[in-house]
C-alpha positions as CSV (number, residue, x, y, z in Angstrom):
1,M,-17.1,-1.3,71.5
2,Q,-14.3,0.2,69.5
3,N,-12.2,-3.0,70.0
4,R,-15.0,-5.2,68.8
5,L,-15.4,-3.1,65.7
6,T,-11.7,-3.3,65.1
7,I,-11.8,-7.1,65.4
8,H,-14.8,-7.3,63.0
9,I,-13.0,-5.2,60.4
10,S,-9.8,-7.3,60.8
11,V,-11.8,-10.5,60.3
12,I,-13.4,-9.1,57.2
13,L,-10.1,-8.0,55.8
14,L,-8.6,-11.4,56.5
15,F,-11.5,-13.1,54.8
16,L,-11.0,-10.9,51.7
17,L,-7.3,-11.6,51.6
18,L,-8.0,-15.4,51.8
19,V,-10.5,-15.1,48.9
20,A,-8.1,-13.0,46.9
21,G,-5.4,-15.5,47.7
22,C,-7.6,-18.4,46.4
23,K,-8.3,-16.5,43.2
24,Q,-4.6,-15.7,42.8
25,E,-3.9,-19.4,43.2
26,V,-6.4,-20.4,40.6
27,V,-4.9,-17.9,38.1
28,Y,-1.4,-19.1,38.5
29,H,-1.9,-22.9,39.1
30,E,-4.6,-23.6,36.4
31,L,-4.4,-23.3,32.7
32,R,-6.1,-19.9,32.1
33,G,-4.0,-18.4,29.3
34,G,-1.6,-15.5,29.4
35,R,-2.9,-12.2,30.5
36,Q,-3.3,-9.8,27.6
37,Q,-5.0,-6.4,27.3
38,Q,-8.3,-6.1,25.6
39,W,-8.0,-5.2,21.9
40,F,-10.4,-4.1,19.2
41,E,-9.6,-3.7,15.5
42,P,-9.8,0.0,14.6
43,V,-11.6,0.8,11.3
44,P,-9.0,2.1,8.9
45,Y,-10.0,5.5,7.5
46,G,-11.3,5.4,4.0
47,M,-11.3,1.6,3.8
48,V,-14.0,-1.0,3.3
49,Y,-14.1,-4.4,5.1
50,I,-14.3,-7.4,2.8
51,E,-15.4,-10.6,4.6
52,Q,-13.5,-13.8,3.9
53,G,-15.1,-16.0,1.2
54,H,-14.9,-18.3,-1.8
55,F,-15.4,-17.4,-5.4
56,Q,-14.6,-18.6,-8.9
57,M,-11.6,-16.6,-10.1
58,G,-11.3,-15.8,-13.8
59,G,-13.6,-16.8,-16.5
60,G,-16.2,-14.1,-17.2
61,D,-17.3,-13.6,-20.7
62,E,-18.0,-16.9,-22.4
63,R,-16.9,-15.4,-25.7
64,V,-13.4,-15.0,-24.5
65,N,-10.9,-17.9,-25.0
66,K,-10.6,-19.8,-21.7
67,E,-6.9,-20.3,-22.3
68,I,-6.6,-16.5,-21.9
69,T,-8.9,-16.2,-18.9
70,P,-8.8,-19.6,-17.1
71,T,-10.9,-20.2,-14.0
72,K,-9.9,-21.3,-10.5
73,N,-12.0,-21.9,-7.3
74,V,-10.2,-20.0,-4.5
75,S,-10.8,-18.7,-1.0
76,V,-9.4,-15.5,0.5
77,N,-9.1,-14.2,4.1
78,S,-10.9,-11.1,5.3
79,F,-9.2,-7.8,4.4
80,W,-9.7,-4.1,4.3
81,I,-9.4,-2.2,1.0
82,D,-9.4,1.4,0.0
83,E,-12.8,2.5,-1.3
84,T,-11.2,4.6,-4.0
85,E,-7.8,4.7,-5.8
86,I,-5.0,6.7,-4.1
87,T,-5.5,10.3,-5.1
88,N,-3.0,13.0,-6.0
89,S,-3.7,14.7,-2.7
90,E,-3.0,11.6,-0.7
91,Y,0.2,10.9,-2.6
92,R,1.3,14.5,-2.2
93,Q,1.1,14.0,1.6
94,Y,3.6,11.2,1.2
95,V,5.9,13.3,-0.9
96,K,5.8,16.2,1.6
97,W,6.4,13.9,4.5
98,V,9.5,12.4,2.9
99,T,10.7,15.8,1.8
100,D,10.3,17.2,5.3
101,S,12.2,14.3,6.7
102,V,15.1,14.9,4.4
103,A,15.2,18.6,5.4
104,A,15.1,17.7,9.1
105,I,17.9,15.1,8.8
106,L,20.1,17.5,6.8
107,T,19.8,20.3,9.5
108,F,20.3,17.7,12.2
109,K,23.5,16.5,10.6
110,A,24.6,20.0,10.1
111,G,24.4,20.6,13.8
112,V,22.0,23.5,13.7
113,D,21.3,24.3,17.3
114,E,17.6,25.0,17.0
115,Y,17.0,21.6,15.4
116,K,19.2,19.3,17.4
117,A,16.2,18.0,19.3
118,V,14.8,16.3,16.1
119,D,13.1,13.1,17.2
120,R,15.4,10.2,16.3
121,D,13.4,7.4,18.0
122,R,12.4,4.6,15.8
123,I,10.1,1.7,15.7
124,P,11.4,-1.4,13.8
125,F,12.3,-0.7,10.2
126,D,11.0,2.9,10.6
127,P,13.0,5.7,8.9
128,P,14.0,8.6,11.2
129,R,10.9,10.4,12.5
130,V,10.8,14.1,12.9
131,D,8.9,16.7,14.8
132,R,6.6,18.1,12.2
133,Y,6.4,21.5,14.0
134,K,10.1,21.8,13.8
135,V,10.0,21.0,10.1
136,D,7.7,24.0,9.5
137,E,10.2,26.2,11.3
138,I,13.1,24.8,9.2
139,W,11.5,25.8,5.9
140,K,10.8,29.3,7.2
141,D,14.3,29.8,8.7
142,D,16.5,32.1,6.7
143,K,19.7,31.7,8.8
144,S,22.8,31.1,6.7
145,E,23.6,27.7,8.3
146,V,20.0,26.4,7.7
147,V,20.0,27.7,4.1
148,E,23.4,26.0,3.5
149,A,22.2,22.7,5.1
150,L,19.2,22.6,2.8
151,K,21.0,23.7,-0.3
152,P,21.5,20.1,-1.7
153,M,17.7,19.7,-1.9
154,F,17.3,22.5,-4.6
155,Y,18.2,22.8,-8.2
156,Q,21.5,24.5,-8.7
157,G,23.2,26.4,-11.5
158,N,21.8,26.2,-14.9
159,E,19.1,23.8,-13.8
160,R,17.3,26.5,-11.9
161,Y,14.2,27.3,-13.9
162,W,14.1,31.1,-14.5
163,G,16.0,31.6,-11.2
164,A,13.2,30.0,-9.1
165,K,14.0,28.1,-6.0
166,E,12.6,24.6,-6.6
167,I,13.2,21.3,-4.8
168,D,15.1,18.8,-6.9
169,Y,12.9,15.7,-6.4
170,R,15.5,13.6,-8.2
171,K,17.3,13.7,-4.9
172,I,14.3,12.8,-2.6
173,F,14.2,9.1,-1.9
174,Y,12.2,7.0,0.6
175,E,14.4,4.5,2.4
176,Y,12.8,1.5,4.2
177,Y,13.4,-2.0,5.2
178,Y,11.3,-5.1,5.0
179,I,11.6,-8.8,5.9
180,D,11.9,-11.3,3.0
181,Y,9.7,-13.9,4.6
182,A,9.7,-16.1,1.5
183,Q,13.5,-16.7,1.8
184,A,13.3,-16.9,5.6
185,A,10.6,-19.6,5.4
186,K,12.7,-21.9,3.2
187,R,13.4,-25.2,5.0
188,E,17.1,-25.0,4.3
189,N,17.2,-21.6,5.9
190,S,15.7,-22.8,9.2
191,Y,17.6,-22.1,12.4
192,N,19.5,-25.2,13.5
193,Y,19.0,-25.6,17.3
194,K,21.8,-28.3,17.5
195,T,24.5,-26.1,16.0
196,N,22.9,-22.8,17.1
197,S,23.4,-21.4,13.6
198,Y,21.9,-21.1,10.1
199,S,23.1,-23.3,7.3
200,G,21.3,-21.9,4.2
201,S,21.9,-19.1,1.8
202,V,20.0,-16.0,0.8
203,T,19.9,-14.1,-2.5
204,D,20.0,-10.3,-2.4
205,P,16.9,-9.3,-4.4
206,L,18.6,-6.1,-5.5
207,T,22.0,-7.4,-6.8
208,G,21.3,-11.1,-7.1
209,Q,24.3,-11.9,-5.0
210,V,24.1,-15.2,-3.0
211,K,25.6,-15.2,0.5
212,Q,25.6,-17.5,3.5
213,V,23.0,-16.8,6.2
214,K,24.8,-15.7,9.4
215,D,21.8,-14.4,11.4
216,R,18.3,-13.3,10.8
217,S,19.4,-9.8,9.8
218,D,20.3,-11.3,6.4
219,F,16.6,-11.6,5.7
220,I,16.1,-7.8,6.1
221,I,16.1,-6.0,2.8
222,K,16.8,-2.3,2.3
223,K,15.0,-0.4,-0.4
224,R,15.7,3.2,-1.7
225,I,12.9,4.4,-3.9
226,P,12.3,7.9,-5.5
227,V,9.1,9.4,-4.3
228,Y,8.0,11.8,-7.0
229,P,5.7,10.4,-9.7
230,D,6.9,10.5,-13.3
231,T,4.8,13.4,-14.7
232,L,6.1,13.0,-18.2
233,V,4.2,9.8,-18.7
234,W,1.4,11.9,-20.2
235,I,3.7,12.7,-23.1
236,R,5.7,9.4,-23.2
237,D,2.6,7.2,-23.4
238,F,1.1,8.8,-26.5
239,T,3.0,9.3,-29.7
240,Y,2.0,12.3,-31.8
241,S,-0.4,13.6,-29.2
242,F,-0.4,17.0,-27.4
243,N,-0.5,16.2,-23.6
244,E,1.9,18.7,-22.2
245,P,-0.7,20.5,-20.1
246,W,-1.3,17.3,-18.1
247,A,2.4,16.7,-17.7
248,N,2.7,20.2,-16.3
249,K,-0.3,20.4,-13.9
250,Y,-1.9,17.0,-13.3
251,F,0.0,16.1,-10.1
252,S,0.8,19.5,-8.7
253,H,-2.3,21.6,-9.3
254,P,-5.1,21.6,-6.6
255,A,-7.7,21.2,-9.3
256,F,-6.7,17.6,-9.7
257,K,-6.3,16.8,-6.0
258,E,-9.1,14.2,-6.0
259,Y,-8.0,12.5,-9.2
260,P,-6.1,9.2,-9.1
261,V,-2.4,9.5,-8.9
262,V,-0.6,8.1,-12.0
263,G,3.0,7.9,-13.1
264,V,3.8,5.7,-10.1
265,S,5.7,2.5,-10.7
266,W,5.0,-0.8,-8.9
267,E,8.1,-0.2,-6.7
268,Q,6.9,3.3,-5.8
269,A,3.4,2.0,-4.9
270,N,5.0,-0.6,-2.5
271,A,7.1,2.2,-0.9
272,F,3.9,4.3,-0.4
273,C,2.2,1.3,1.3
274,H,5.2,1.0,3.7
275,W,5.1,4.7,4.5
276,R,1.4,4.6,5.1
277,S,2.0,1.7,7.5
278,V,4.7,3.7,9.4
279,L,2.4,6.7,9.6
280,K,-0.3,4.5,11.2
281,E,2.1,2.6,13.5
282,N,3.6,5.8,14.8
283,F,0.1,7.1,15.8
284,L,-0.9,3.8,17.4
285,A,2.3,3.7,19.4
286,S,1.7,7.3,20.6
287,V,-1.7,6.3,22.0
288,K,-0.5,2.9,23.3
289,I,-2.7,0.8,21.0
290,L,-1.3,-2.5,19.7
291,S,-0.1,-2.6,16.1
292,I,-2.1,-3.8,13.2
293,H,-1.2,-5.5,9.9
294,P,0.7,-3.2,7.5
295,Y,-0.7,-1.7,4.3
296,R,0.2,-3.4,1.0
297,L,-0.9,-3.8,-2.5
298,P,-3.7,-6.3,-3.1
299,T,-3.1,-9.7,-4.5
300,E,-4.7,-10.5,-7.8
301,A,-7.2,-12.8,-6.1
302,E,-8.1,-10.2,-3.5
303,W,-8.5,-7.5,-6.1
304,E,-10.9,-9.6,-8.2
305,Y,-12.8,-10.8,-5.2
306,A,-13.4,-7.2,-4.1
307,A,-14.2,-6.1,-7.6
308,R,-16.9,-8.7,-8.0
309,G,-18.8,-7.2,-5.1
310,G,-20.3,-10.5,-4.1
311,K,-21.9,-11.1,-7.5
312,V,-21.5,-14.5,-9.3
313,N,-20.8,-14.9,-13.0
314,S,-20.9,-11.1,-13.7
315,N,-18.6,-9.5,-16.2
316,Y,-18.3,-6.1,-14.5
317,P,-18.2,-4.8,-10.9
318,W,-21.8,-3.5,-11.2
319,G,-23.1,-6.9,-12.4
320,G,-24.6,-7.8,-15.7
321,Y,-23.1,-8.0,-19.1
322,Y,-23.3,-4.4,-20.3
323,T,-21.3,-1.2,-19.8
324,S,-24.3,1.1,-19.9
325,T,-27.8,1.4,-18.4
326,E,-31.1,1.0,-20.3
327,K,-31.0,4.7,-20.9
328,G,-27.6,4.5,-22.5
329,C,-25.7,6.0,-19.5
330,Y,-22.2,4.5,-19.2
331,L,-21.2,3.0,-15.9
332,A,-17.5,3.7,-15.9
333,N,-14.8,6.0,-17.3
334,F,-13.3,4.2,-20.3
335,K,-13.2,4.5,-24.2
336,P,-16.5,3.1,-25.3
337,K,-16.2,4.0,-29.0
338,R,-13.3,4.1,-31.5
339,G,-11.5,7.5,-31.0
340,N,-14.4,8.7,-28.8
341,Y,-13.1,9.3,-25.2
342,V,-16.0,11.5,-24.2
343,A,-19.0,9.2,-24.9
344,D,-18.9,8.0,-21.3
345,S,-18.8,11.5,-19.8
346,H,-18.8,15.0,-21.1
347,Y,-16.6,16.1,-18.1
348,S,-13.3,14.5,-19.0
349,T,-11.3,12.9,-21.8
350,K,-8.9,11.3,-19.4
351,T,-9.0,10.4,-15.7
352,M,-11.8,11.7,-13.6
353,K,-12.3,12.5,-9.9
354,V,-12.4,9.2,-7.9
355,G,-15.9,8.1,-7.1
356,S,-17.5,9.9,-10.1
357,F,-19.5,6.7,-10.9
358,S,-21.6,4.5,-8.6
359,P,-19.8,1.9,-6.4
360,N,-20.2,-1.8,-6.5
361,E,-22.1,-3.8,-3.9
362,Y,-19.1,-3.6,-1.5
363,G,-19.0,0.2,-1.7
364,L,-15.9,0.3,-3.8
365,Y,-15.5,2.9,-6.5
366,D,-13.7,2.7,-9.9
367,M,-13.0,-1.0,-9.8
368,A,-13.5,-0.7,-13.5
369,G,-12.1,2.2,-15.6
370,N,-10.6,5.5,-14.5
371,V,-7.1,4.0,-14.0
372,A,-5.9,0.4,-14.0
373,E,-4.5,-0.8,-10.7
374,W,-1.2,-2.4,-9.6
375,T,-1.5,-5.7,-7.7
376,S,1.3,-7.5,-5.8
377,T,1.1,-10.5,-8.1
378,A,3.8,-11.3,-10.6
379,Y,2.3,-12.0,-14.1
380,D,2.6,-15.4,-15.6
381,P,0.1,-16.7,-18.2
382,L,0.0,-20.0,-16.3
383,G,-0.2,-18.4,-12.9
384,Y,-3.7,-19.8,-12.0
385,S,-2.5,-23.4,-12.5
386,M,0.5,-23.2,-10.1
387,T,-0.9,-21.1,-7.3
388,N,-2.7,-22.4,-4.2
389,S,-6.5,-22.3,-3.9
390,F,-6.1,-20.7,-0.5
391,N,-5.1,-17.1,-0.7
392,P,-3.5,-17.7,-4.1
393,E,-0.4,-15.5,-4.8
394,Y,2.7,-15.7,-7.0
395,Q,5.5,-13.3,-6.3
396,Y,8.8,-12.8,-7.9
397,N,11.3,-10.0,-6.9
398,A,12.9,-9.3,-10.2
399,L,16.5,-8.1,-10.3
400,E,17.5,-5.0,-12.1
401,N,19.3,-7.1,-14.8
402,D,16.5,-9.6,-15.2
403,P,14.8,-9.8,-18.7
404,P,11.7,-7.6,-19.0
405,A,9.4,-10.7,-19.0
406,M,10.4,-11.4,-15.4
407,K,9.5,-7.8,-14.3
408,R,5.8,-8.1,-15.3
409,K,3.2,-7.4,-12.6
410,V,-0.5,-7.9,-12.9
411,V,-2.7,-4.8,-13.3
412,R,-6.4,-5.0,-13.2
413,G,-9.6,-3.0,-13.9
414,G,-8.8,-1.2,-17.1
415,S,-8.5,2.5,-17.5
416,W,-9.9,5.7,-19.1
417,K,-8.1,4.9,-22.4
418,D,-9.1,1.2,-22.6
419,V,-12.0,-0.6,-24.3
420,A,-14.6,-2.5,-22.4
421,Y,-12.8,-5.8,-22.4
422,Y,-10.2,-4.6,-20.0
423,L,-12.9,-3.4,-17.6
424,Q,-14.1,-7.0,-17.0
425,V,-13.4,-8.3,-13.5
426,A,-11.7,-11.4,-14.9
427,T,-9.4,-9.7,-17.5
428,R,-5.7,-10.0,-16.7
429,D,-3.2,-7.5,-18.0
430,Y,0.3,-6.5,-16.9
431,E,2.9,-3.7,-16.8
432,Y,6.6,-3.8,-15.9
433,Q,7.4,-3.1,-12.2
434,D,10.0,-0.4,-13.0
435,S,7.7,1.4,-15.5
436,A,5.1,4.2,-14.8
437,R,2.0,4.9,-16.9
438,S,-0.5,7.7,-17.3
439,F,-3.3,5.1,-17.0
440,V,-2.1,3.0,-14.0
441,G,-2.7,3.8,-10.3
442,F,-3.2,1.7,-7.2
443,R,-5.1,1.3,-4.0
444,C,-4.0,-0.3,-0.7
445,V,-5.3,-3.3,1.3
446,M,-4.7,-4.5,4.8
447,N,-5.3,-7.9,6.3
448,A,-8.2,-7.9,8.8
449,I,-7.3,-9.4,12.2
450,E,-10.9,-10.2,13.2
451,D,-12.5,-12.5,10.7
452,E,-15.8,-12.6,12.5
453,R,-17.2,-9.1,12.9
454,K,-20.5,-8.0,14.4
């Protein structure tokens, strides 16, 4: 009986093996596609999904000269966008992260035994990562070798304010790398499979130097950007005006933590986007989730598409042609009357907490007023006429010695110190990429991988 049972079990196992073998044969000998793990797109924290679509870009108020605000029918892909502008609190997280990294690297290079185990692993184009717990220990450590290693980070000599120990943020930079896809995509820079080499040339966007392409590393660009915002913009932007209190406290004091960060140049905003991408990628790698698109500044077209909130032929993000309700309540933070900065709100004469006014139909706050916002787009009066109707974008990496006109970048949305015209969704304005303002901030976007969402 036992022998028969053994035979039956053997026959069943042999049958299962044959079936499995057949399935295996089907997988490897028929066109079934490569095996890949299941993946879902995680919802980015604090962001809103904007579904792909078509809209008429520009135009707006019929009373405005069409030569100033032309129109263009365009389509954009799906993307994620921050529901509010980047706040002081969020930007301070970035400043602290970079400052901690500098401290960890200095102690690592100094050979301090307790901190030799600083994590130096990297993902591509990632600055050195550090163990955050070890960083906390570094700041508290009063050993002479640690104090000496961190000494270059602090003000020295006569620059020490009343003898206080303060970090010299002029020395804190964020270094990162990015791929210049625009130059890599040029036909003359294509890889020649016959000669197994490149034949084109590449221009260094920092120095303007032209060099022969030897390998694809020539398309990798290094950036070194100061992290701390320019707090003196509150004084510099307004002649014969007393704004010293804002310069002293606006960024550093916790009372303003939910206010939009200002004093950040276009270059600094791009560096922040890269850092935010690194922060996300490091986490996804730690939990073995495939990477997503990096964070970046929105294109001008994406910004306007999101600001419109799905509404057609409306002047403002909330729809309609007016900046106030029937009861006379203003719908954004701006300057509604000559010299009167408080008519829109009795709570502030400048920026306000993000989200103080109602969002548009997409759930986005402050797409008009509060602070104007950087976009990735280079400003050109004829930009609409030369860009594609599919994901339109015009970029130019201005060199340091380029004339100011070539350093202009599009800003949108108007600010707390602007009149209503600049709040319109179609109004174009610009600032210079290496300048910082008390009325310009930014928000991030990220391409959506899944265009069809349930």
